[in-house]
C-alpha angles and dihedrals in degrees: 000000000000089000091052093050090048093052090048090050091052092051091051090055090056098217094314117210106207119231119213100232093180088071094055111108090223132040101277117198119227113270107225117218130218120279108218122183114243098250131100143192131191125233093233088062087074099049101271119152119203098211099113091241103067115084110234101183095114092046092056091047094049092047093051092046091049091052092046092054088057096046099267137294143160125313109204121209109195128205114301140077111287114195110202150153120234119325113222115206126221125205118276091018130130125197107209115191110194125219107284095027118124118187105203116194114218122250090219104125094206092055089077117069119215115257140178109254144145121263127171091355098306140085111272139172110229142144115290115267114254087237106044135176126161121186095339132147131223102006125164144178116200143158133068099275126109143242122212119193092192088228092173087081093054113030124088114224128213117227091220090070096060138066115240092259091048091050093048092052092046095050093047091085133069114305145072132273111218125173092343092308122112116218109197124224088359125146128196111289107244092185091062091048091216112120115223095028117118125245099255098197096090092050096044097043100043112137134226111254093238124023117175109173126191093345128156122222106003125184129188112180134178098327126123119238111193148161100021122184087232131342114005109217121016119174104181125193090343128148129216099015121179125187115182130178094335125153119223119189140174131161113272091243094048110137109236086355099160121167107214124003106184100190125189091332126152124214110009138165122196107183135173095349129149125218130191109167151147101245134010114348111204109016136180116207141167112177137291131274121310094348092052094046089055092061091066086201112130119193101247150163096030129160120194113184139166097002127154123212122191115170117007139126087245131010097212114009138183114193158305086179100047104127096134089051134234132242143165099034123158121192111185140172100354135150126221110191115183100341119154090239131008112210110011128185118175140167139136143212113295095037099086117183135127122250115191147151096033115168121192124172144157096020117163119201135179135177096008107181097212126356126001089206121017129176115180131168093181093068110159088346138110122243123255092251136345133033102290135057093243095051105100097133094141107087091198090061094058110102124225118259109262138156086282091064113101116221130198119183142150101037117168116193126175146160097021118164119189120176104188130006137145090239134005103216136003116184117179116165129167123272089233093044116022124193102272137207104355120164122190121180143167097018141134130206121186106188148131096255130029132223123312124187138187130172098007133131136192095017115165126191114190116185091341111158120198117187105190128168098202133052130334121348093223121013120188133160139199090289090068116082131179097016114159133179120200 
């Protein structure tokens, strides 16, 4: 009897990887894991055929409903190619994709119902995500199988991102080229009455691959999430989120092809995951502008440990949608190999939001295309006056601090090693709200340009070595106060 209870307990823990909370630089609450009943069904029990051509949407739905009626359990997807529309999760259910299983989401536009959701920090009406859970408890995806969103049938592609040969190959299929953008599988939009223009619905309504909204106790473990029409993995307003050893992939040219967007979540662990994507890789968000501020749901109590980022616009990113704020984030022991930027923090006037108590240590970077560490509060925005972001010389042009003013403070960075970047550091706060109280220590940057700072105060570098081949090692101006180098 004791042995049976022990085995059931282990099953409920779902291969738990323990996190050493005593190492966390802030009091990290325990992250609860899903409780899944010890019963299972197999997808083939509900008529599914894994030949890549038979649509299995109904089989997935029946299997989930059968488990839900019994109080939950595990749905096993065996080896094979399982073509399907969106999979809607039920509470206390685990989707287990075995090694050799590929869940291939159909490119049929009409297979995905329209839903109210959140995208880029605001309410949006879009197609339902292929992996969808709304206000559920105890949901999990496990196993070494894969999910493919067939994003190539949804995403627009910009000509500037391709060589001429690549562009020729891309545009040889079905679709329309319009203003140097390729719209796949798009026909002339009869509603617009303009021959030659694409039908924009597919591009504008494309879903995120995984959207779990307002869920409690979420686990993603070991599976591969790839080729999304838009962002890949988007937990939104969830509590107790665990991501372990998952692989997240999008083509390098994928428009809006983020890896993980953890938005307004509380208590999360992202551990030993790999990202190779077309936009920001690991991103912290919390809504956009007035709508986001109204949520009053900061993204908080997050640990990111042991992750590897290959291609991505940023390795670890906060923003630019961070209007509900972010706090108590620890990023530890990660590798960024060939990302556009390493550490990337971005916002702009109008966002508002407070980002504070950010701890980043033991980050190892190589071949960073632009900045190893960038902080920019003029993201996607024009300067107050002049031709550059840092030119705000007219005091009359500087706005007052309001709830629309973003604020970043209390950032603690240590043990960073960057071997190769266009620039080591770029800090660019606002004249009315400088970057405040940042400490960086025990770090090495080997780069072409050094560090450049504007609108920052109380910045401390302790044992920070910058080996640059071009220009000044550290450049500041009158907008930087309280900078010290020790």
